[in-house]
Backbone as a printed PyTorch tensor [residue, N CA C, xyz], in Angstrom:
tensor([[[ -0.1670,   1.9470,  12.0500],
         [  0.8920,   1.7830,  10.9040],
         [  0.4290,   2.8600,  10.1740]],

        [[  1.5270,   3.7390,   9.6320],
         [  1.1730,   4.9670,   8.7760],
         [  2.1940,   4.8850,   7.7090]],

        [[  2.1890,   3.7810,   6.9890],
         [  2.8460,   3.4760,   5.6560],
         [  2.1310,   2.4120,   4.8810]],

        [[  2.4450,   2.3160,   3.7830],
         [  1.8790,   1.1190,   2.8650],
         [  2.9760,   0.1350,   2.6710]],

        [[  2.8530,  -1.1540,   2.4360],
         [  3.6670,  -2.2010,   2.3640],
         [  4.6110,  -1.7780,   1.4940]],

        [[  5.9560,  -2.2180,   1.6460],
         [  7.0390,  -2.0540,   0.7480],
         [  7.9590,  -0.4440,   1.0810]],

        [[  7.1270,   0.1960,   2.0320],
         [  7.8270,   1.5670,   2.4820],
         [  8.1830,   1.1410,   3.8470]],

        [[  9.0100,   2.2790,   4.2950],
         [  9.6800,   2.3530,   5.4460],
         [  8.5310,   2.6870,   6.6170]],

        [[  8.6620,   2.1520,   7.8710],
         [  7.8090,   2.5040,   8.9220],
         [  7.8440,   3.9520,   9.3760]],

        [[  6.7690,   4.7040,   9.3260],
         [  6.4760,   5.9280,   9.7030],
         [  6.9380,   7.1260,   8.6470]],

        [[  7.1960,   6.3880,   7.6620],
         [  7.3950,   7.4030,   6.2320],
         [  5.9870,   7.6520,   5.7000]],

        [[  4.7250,   7.2280,   6.0830],
         [  3.6350,   7.6830,   5.3520],
         [  3.6150,   7.6820,   4.0090]],

        [[  4.4520,   6.7540,   3.3520],
         [  4.5800,   6.6390,   1.7090],
         [  4.2520,   5.0800,   1.3910]],

        [[  4.2240,   5.0180,   0.2330],
         [  4.2500,   3.6800,  -0.5950],
         [  5.6970,   3.3590,  -0.9400]],

        [[  5.9580,   2.0710,  -1.5610],
         [  7.2760,   1.8200,  -1.9500],
         [  7.5590,   2.5810,  -3.0420]],

        [[  6.9260,   3.1210,  -4.0410],
         [  7.2010,   4.0920,  -5.2640],
         [  7.7690,   5.1450,  -4.4320]],

        [[  7.1110,   5.9120,  -3.3480],
         [  7.6260,   6.9650,  -2.7720],
         [  9.2010,   7.0230,  -2.2100]],

        [[  9.2020,   5.6920,  -1.7180],
         [ 10.3750,   5.7750,  -1.1390],
         [ 11.6080,   5.6100,  -2.1600]],

        [[ 11.4200,   4.9300,  -3.2890],
         [ 12.1670,   4.5620,  -4.5700],
         [ 12.1520,   5.8810,  -5.3470]],

        [[ 11.1410,   6.9300,  -5.4120],
         [ 11.2760,   8.0320,  -6.3190],
         [ 10.8040,   7.3490,  -7.6270]],

        [[  9.9870,   6.6260,  -7.7950],
         [  9.3870,   6.0650,  -8.9220],
         [  7.6270,   5.9730,  -9.1450]],

        [[  7.2160,   6.9250,  -8.4360],
         [  5.6620,   7.0180,  -8.3410],
         [  5.2010,   7.7370,  -9.7380]],

        [[  4.0090,   7.3160, -10.0440],
         [  3.4750,   7.8980, -11.3860],
         [  3.4970,   9.3000, -11.5120]],

        [[  3.3900,  10.1130, -10.4150],
         [  3.2960,  11.3120, -10.3350],
         [  4.6060,  11.5890,  -9.2170]],

        [[  5.7720,  12.0080,  -9.6570],
         [  6.7950,  12.1090,  -8.7920],
         [  6.5750,  13.1470,  -7.7150]],

        [[  5.6680,  14.0260,  -7.5440],
         [  5.3690,  14.7530,  -6.3020],
         [  4.7630,  14.0650,  -5.2830]],

        [[  4.2470,  13.1160,  -5.6240],
         [  3.3020,  12.2940,  -4.7930],
         [  3.9960,  11.0880,  -4.0720]],

        [[  3.4500,  10.6930,  -2.9350],
         [  4.2620,   9.6110,  -2.1320],
         [  3.4960,   8.1590,  -2.5530]],

        [[  2.5510,   8.1790,  -3.1770],
         [  1.7860,   6.7680,  -3.7020],
         [  1.3420,   7.1140,  -4.8720]],

        [[  1.4420,   6.0670,  -5.9050],
         [  0.6470,   5.9370,  -7.2460],
         [ -0.8460,   6.5180,  -7.1500]],

        [[ -1.2440,   5.7380,  -6.1140],
         [ -2.9630,   5.8420,  -6.1200],
         [ -3.4350,   7.4590,  -5.5960]],

        [[ -2.4060,   8.2610,  -5.1810],
         [ -2.6370,   9.6520,  -5.0100],
         [ -2.4950,  10.5630,  -6.2630]],

        [[ -2.1840,   9.9800,  -7.5350],
         [ -1.4840,  10.7170,  -8.5010],
         [ -2.6210,  11.7400,  -9.3210]],

        [[ -3.9380,  11.7880,  -8.8950],
         [ -5.2040,  12.4500,  -9.6320],
         [ -5.0490,  12.2620, -11.0290]],

        [[ -4.5160,  11.2520, -11.5330],
         [ -4.8790,  10.9290, -12.8780],
         [ -5.9370,   9.9830, -13.2920]],

        [[ -6.3480,  10.1240, -14.1970],
         [ -7.6300,   9.0960, -14.8430],
         [ -6.9900,   7.7890, -14.9210]],

        [[ -7.5860,   6.8200, -14.4300],
         [ -7.1280,   5.3690, -14.8250],
         [ -6.7450,   4.5920, -13.5160]],

        [[ -6.3730,   3.4660, -13.3520],
         [ -6.0510,   2.5380, -12.3070],
         [ -4.4290,   2.4640, -12.0730]],

        [[ -4.4270,   2.4860, -10.7450],
         [ -2.9070,   2.6200, -10.3090],
         [ -2.7560,   1.7590,  -9.2030]],

        [[ -1.5460,   1.3090,  -9.0460],
         [ -1.4290,   0.0960,  -8.1170],
         [ -0.3320,   0.5990,  -7.0930]],

        [[ -0.4110,   0.4230,  -5.9330],
         [  0.5340,   0.4840,  -4.8850],
         [  0.4360,  -0.6590,  -4.1430]],

        [[  1.8080,  -1.4540,  -4.0870],
         [  2.0230,  -2.9340,  -3.6360],
         [  3.2880,  -2.9480,  -2.6770]],

        [[  3.3310,  -3.8450,  -1.9390],
         [  4.5810,  -4.0660,  -1.2550],
         [  4.2820,  -5.1600,  -0.0670]],

        [[  5.3890,  -5.3220,   0.7270],
         [  5.3520,  -6.3630,   1.8150],
         [  5.4100,  -5.7320,   2.9750]],

        [[  5.1870,  -6.1810,   4.2440],
         [  5.0750,  -5.7210,   5.6300],
         [  6.0670,  -6.7100,   6.0430]],

        [[  7.2830,  -6.1250,   6.5520],
         [  8.5040,  -7.2990,   6.9840],
         [  8.5030,  -6.9920,   8.6540]],

        [[  7.8410,  -5.9510,   9.0840],
         [  8.0650,  -5.5390,  10.4480],
         [  7.2170,  -6.5690,  11.0870]],

        [[  7.7710,  -7.4420,  12.1340],
         [  7.1240,  -8.6090,  12.7340],
         [  5.9380,  -7.7180,  13.6640]],

        [[  6.2470,  -6.5200,  14.3470],
         [  5.5380,  -6.0100,  15.4890],
         [  4.2290,  -5.5000,  14.5000]],

        [[  4.1860,  -5.4900,  13.2270],
         [  3.3360,  -4.9880,  12.5120],
         [  2.3030,  -5.7830,  12.0310]],

        [[  2.3730,  -7.1390,  12.3000],
         [  1.7800,  -8.3550,  12.0500],
         [  0.9890,  -9.0930,  13.0560]],

        [[  0.1710,  -9.5700,  12.9300],
         [ -0.6960,  -9.7660,  11.8270],
         [ -1.5650,  -8.5490,  11.4720]],

        [[ -2.0690,  -8.2710,  10.2040],
         [ -2.9360,  -7.0220,   9.8550],
         [ -4.1350,  -7.4940,  10.3550]],

        [[ -4.7590,  -6.5430,  11.1490],
         [ -6.2030,  -6.8410,  11.6470],
         [ -7.2100,  -5.8970,  11.1160]],

        [[ -6.8980,  -4.8430,  10.4810],
         [ -7.8230,  -3.8860,   9.7490],
         [ -7.1930,  -3.1370,   9.0030]],

        [[ -7.8750,  -2.5230,   7.9160],
         [ -7.2550,  -1.4480,   6.9900],
         [ -8.1970,  -0.6020,   6.8900]],

        [[ -7.8780,   0.7080,   7.0840],
         [ -8.5110,   1.9920,   7.0780],
         [ -8.1350,   2.8440,   5.7160]],

        [[ -9.1470,   3.4340,   5.1090],
         [ -8.8060,   4.1750,   3.9860],
         [ -9.2690,   5.7290,   4.3430]],

        [[ -8.3990,   6.7490,   3.9060],
         [ -9.0480,   8.1680,   4.0820],
         [ -9.9830,   8.4520,   3.0300]],

        [[ -9.8710,   9.9870,   2.7830],
         [-10.9390,  10.6490,   1.9180],
         [-10.6610,   9.9920,   0.4700]],

        [[-11.6640,   9.9060,  -0.1840],
         [-11.4790,   9.4210,  -1.4590],
         [-12.1450,  10.5120,  -2.4840]],

        [[-12.5380,  11.7080,  -1.9170],
         [-12.9570,  12.5460,  -2.8410],
         [-14.4580,  13.1250,  -2.2850]],

        [[-14.9390,  13.4990,  -3.3790],
         [-16.4580,  14.1410,  -2.9650],
         [-17.6250,  13.0320,  -3.1310]],

        [[-18.8220,  13.1590,  -2.4590],
         [-19.9140,  12.1030,  -2.7580],
         [-20.2980,  12.4640,  -4.4940]],

        [[-19.9660,  13.3360,  -5.0690],
         [-20.1230,  13.3950,  -6.4910],
         [-19.4660,  12.8230,  -7.4680]],

        [[-18.0300,  12.7580,  -7.1780],
         [-17.1070,  12.4350,  -8.0780],
         [-17.3260,  10.5870,  -8.1940]],

        [[-16.4880,   9.9550,  -9.1590],
         [-16.6620,   8.6680,  -9.3090],
         [-15.4200,   7.8160,  -9.2020]],

        [[-14.5470,   8.4260,  -7.9850],
         [-13.5220,   7.5660,  -7.6610],
         [-13.7770,   6.1760,  -7.0450]],

        [[-12.9240,   5.0720,  -7.3680],
         [-13.1500,   4.0060,  -6.8190],
         [-11.9350,   3.5060,  -6.2980]],

        [[-12.0730,   2.4870,  -5.3580],
         [-10.8840,   1.8680,  -4.9060],
         [-11.2240,   0.4030,  -4.7030]],

        [[ -9.8860,  -0.2800,  -4.4770],
         [ -9.9790,  -1.7480,  -4.4080],
         [ -8.6620,  -2.2300,  -3.6190]],

        [[ -8.7480,  -3.3280,  -2.7720],
         [ -7.4990,  -3.6380,  -2.2460],
         [ -7.5380,  -5.0580,  -2.0840]],

        [[ -6.5440,  -5.8020,  -1.9990],
         [ -6.0660,  -7.2670,  -1.5550],
         [ -5.0870,  -7.4060,  -0.6290]],

        [[ -5.2710,  -8.0640,   0.4100],
         [ -4.5790,  -8.2990,   1.5290],
         [ -4.0750,  -9.7530,   1.0640]],

        [[ -2.9460,  -9.9380,   0.8040],
         [ -2.3790, -11.4450,   0.5380],
         [ -2.1910, -12.3020,   1.8780]],

        [[ -1.7030, -13.4790,   1.5470],
         [ -1.7300, -14.3750,   2.6080],
         [ -0.3080, -14.0660,   3.4820]],

        [[ -0.4750, -14.3920,   4.6940],
         [  0.6650, -14.6750,   5.8350],
         [  1.5000, -15.7010,   5.1370]],

        [[  2.9530, -15.3120,   5.2030],
         [  3.9920, -16.2160,   4.6960],
         [  4.8580, -16.1150,   5.6890]],

        [[  5.1000, -17.5590,   6.3730],
         [  6.2320, -17.5900,   7.3470],
         [  7.3870, -18.4940,   6.6930]],

        [[  8.5750, -18.0000,   6.5870],
         [  9.5500, -18.5470,   5.9540],
         [ 10.6110, -18.9500,   7.1590]],

        [[ 11.6000, -19.7600,   7.0580],
         [ 12.6260, -20.0440,   8.1970],
         [ 12.7330, -21.5430,   8.3520]],

        [[ 13.6050, -21.8350,   9.3200],
         [ 13.7390, -23.1020,   9.7290],
         [ 14.1330, -23.0900,  11.3030]],

        [[ 14.4290, -24.0450,  12.0910],
         [ 14.3230, -23.9200,  13.5840],
         [ 15.6010, -23.4140,  14.0090]],

        [[ 16.6070, -23.2300,  12.9930],
         [ 17.8800, -22.5710,  13.2800],
         [ 18.0190, -21.1120,  13.1600]],

        [[ 17.1550, -20.5500,  12.5290],
         [ 16.9680, -19.1690,  12.4030],
         [ 15.6200, -18.6590,  12.6250]],

        [[ 15.4020, -17.1520,  12.8500],
         [ 14.3390, -16.6790,  13.2920],
         [ 13.4030, -16.6610,  11.9360]],

        [[ 12.0090, -16.7970,  12.1280],
         [ 11.1770, -16.8630,  10.8250],
         [ 10.9210, -15.6540,  10.5740]],

        [[ 10.8400, -15.3420,   9.1430],
         [ 10.4510, -14.2770,   8.4070],
         [  8.9820, -14.2370,   8.2240]],

        [[  8.3550, -13.1670,   8.2630],
         [  6.6400, -13.0870,   8.2100],
         [  6.5600, -11.8800,   7.3950]],

        [[  5.7410, -12.2300,   6.3960],
         [  5.4380, -10.9400,   5.6430],
         [  3.9210, -11.1270,   4.9410]],

        [[  3.2130,  -9.7810,   4.7770],
         [  1.9770,  -9.9990,   4.1720],
         [  2.0870,  -9.2670,   2.6750]],

        [[  1.4440,  -9.3810,   1.6510],
         [  1.6360,  -8.5870,   0.4430],
         [  0.2730,  -7.7210,   0.5350]],

        [[  0.6130,  -6.5170,   0.4130],
         [ -0.4740,  -5.3840,   0.1140],
         [ -0.5120,  -4.7580,  -1.2290]],

        [[ -1.6970,  -4.7850,  -1.7430],
         [ -1.9940,  -3.9810,  -2.8650],
         [ -3.1190,  -3.2810,  -2.7650]],

        [[ -2.9640,  -2.0280,  -3.2030],
         [ -3.9880,  -0.8430,  -3.2730],
         [ -4.2930,  -0.6110,  -4.6430]],

        [[ -5.3480,  -0.6650,  -5.1890],
         [ -5.7430,  -0.0250,  -6.3660],
         [ -6.7650,   0.8130,  -6.3010]],

        [[ -6.4080,   1.7750,  -7.1940],
         [ -7.2870,   3.1010,  -7.0910],
         [ -7.7300,   3.3350,  -8.4480]],

        [[ -9.1500,   3.6790,  -8.7280],
         [ -9.3010,   3.9580, -10.3940],
         [ -9.9520,   5.3360,  -9.7660]],

        [[ -9.5340,   6.5870, -10.6580],
         [-10.1400,   7.7960, -10.6530],
         [-10.5660,   8.3300, -12.1170]],

        [[-11.7840,   8.5890, -12.0050],
         [-12.7010,   9.2790, -13.3310],
         [-12.5580,  10.7110, -13.1150]],

        [[-12.3190,  11.5420, -14.2360],
         [-12.6670,  12.9180, -14.1300],
         [-13.3720,  13.1210, -15.4140]],

        [[-14.6650,  13.7980, -15.1660],
         [-15.2830,  14.2780, -16.2780],
         [-15.4870,  15.9150, -16.5470]]])
């Protein structure tokens, strides 16, 4: 998977990048803003072929000497629907990164 929940499959973006509402509008995710503080990227994965989520991988977070931090939450699998229709399945993703600059 090459996108964060709430974005389009294949976009390599987060929901705010699709909507043009990221903290830094030149970035595709809030957590890439290079600003000091905690930022959140969240969204749901609604494509059944990408579920269930079996692992999360995070790329470079800086150098061994900087003080960047990250935290993520993977919410519960939610199945909705009834016997007359196809079921809707989603995971809620939240990625939070805190960046300190000194």
